[in-house]
C-alpha positions, 0 to 999 in steps of 0.5 A, a space after each residue: 199109796 204112800 200113806 196107806 197101811 196096806 194095798 190089796 189087789 185081789 185081782 182075778 185076770 190082771 196080766 203083769 200087775 202094775 198097780 202093786 208096783 206103783 204102791 211098792 214104788 210110792 212106799 206103800 209098807 205092806 202089798 197084797 195081791 191075788 195068789 195067782 200064778 202070775 202074780 207069783 211070777 212077777 212079785 215072787 216072795 216080795 208080796 203077801 198072796 191072798 185067794 181073790 175068791 174068799 171074802 174073809 181071808 188071812 194073809 201075812 203081815 210081812 213088809 214089802 221087800 223093795 228089791 222087786 224095783 231093781 227087776 222091772 223098770 220102764 227103761 228096761 221095758 223100752 229097751 227090751 221092745 227096741 231090741 226086739 223091733 230091731 230084729 226085724 
């Protein structure tokens, strides 16, 4: 993923979208994901968006903003889960 020109993830049903996050962490310069509500919620303005239903589509060629990596991590997820479990 590090050396690819762009990582394209035209998913229809993905919940969180770990592969694009892995691509960003690996150093991919451009990440393009489906223009869906959940992808916007996760990736905000840090990636480019496409319509996954169109075979011939265009996207902006902006570079990935790696600040998104500060928002999510396995450690933060584990701590959140532990916090929830301790409430029971």
